[in-house]
Every structure is written in C-alpha cells, then in structure tokens.
C-alpha positions in Angstrom: 32.8 6.9 -50.3 29.6 5.0 -50.1 26.3 6.7 -50.0 23.4 5.6 -48.3 19.9 5.6 -49.8 17.5 8.5 -48.0 15.3 7.5 -45.0 11.9 6.9 -46.7 10.0 5.3 -43.5 7.1 6.9 -41.9 7.2 8.1 -38.4 4.3 7.5 -35.9 1.9 10.2 -35.3 1.0 9.1 -31.9 2.0 11.4 -28.9 5.3 10.3 -27.2 5.4 10.0 -23.5 7.9 12.4 -21.8 11.0 10.7 -20.2 10.7 10.0 -16.4 11.6 12.4 -13.8 14.3 12.0 -11.4 11.5 11.3 -8.7 9.7 9.1 -10.8 13.0 7.0 -11.5 13.9 6.9 -7.8 10.5 5.7 -7.0 10.6 2.9 -9.3 13.9 1.8 -8.0 12.2 1.9 -4.4 9.4 -0.1 -5.7 12.0 -2.9 -7.2 13.7 -3.2 -4.0 10.7 -3.4 -2.2 9.7 -6.8 -4.5 13.2 -8.1 -4.0 13.3 -11.7 -2.3 14.7 -14.8 -3.0 12.5 -15.9 -5.8 13.9 -15.5 -9.5 11.6 -12.6 -10.0 12.7 -11.0 -6.6 16.4 -11.5 -7.8 15.8 -9.8 -10.9 14.2 -7.1 -9.4 17.0 -6.6 -7.0 19.3 -6.7 -9.8 17.7 -4.2 -12.0 17.3 -1.9 -8.8 20.7 -2.1 -8.3 21.7 -1.3 -12.0 19.2 1.6 -12.2 20.3 3.0 -8.8 23.7 3.1 -9.9 22.7 5.3 -12.7 20.7 7.8 -11.0 22.4 11.2 -9.8 22.8 11.1 -5.9 21.9 14.4 -5.5 
C-alpha cells in the first residue's frame, strides 16, 4: 500500500467568514430572481437562482 507524504503546507491565519444562514441564502435567491431578464446575465441569474433554490430546505 502506498503512503503519502505528510502535509507541510501552511494554512491562512485570516479569520474565516461564517457560512450563510438560511435566511441570507433565501434573500440571495430572491435577489437573483429579481435581476433575471432576457439578457445573458439575466438568464444566468435565473439559472443560478433555480439551482440554489432547489438546494435550500423548503421549511
């Protein structure tokens, strides 16, 4: 069985931002839907909103 060398990289010391809350994620999806139109950016916003919306809990 092959073994891998130990991890020797350094990790960033900057504080990490917390994950989004469910309310923040829903607001982001709402805003993406607001900007959805027939432009390339609007279609991309619509697609992203749909993708993210499917991944959020419904309750």
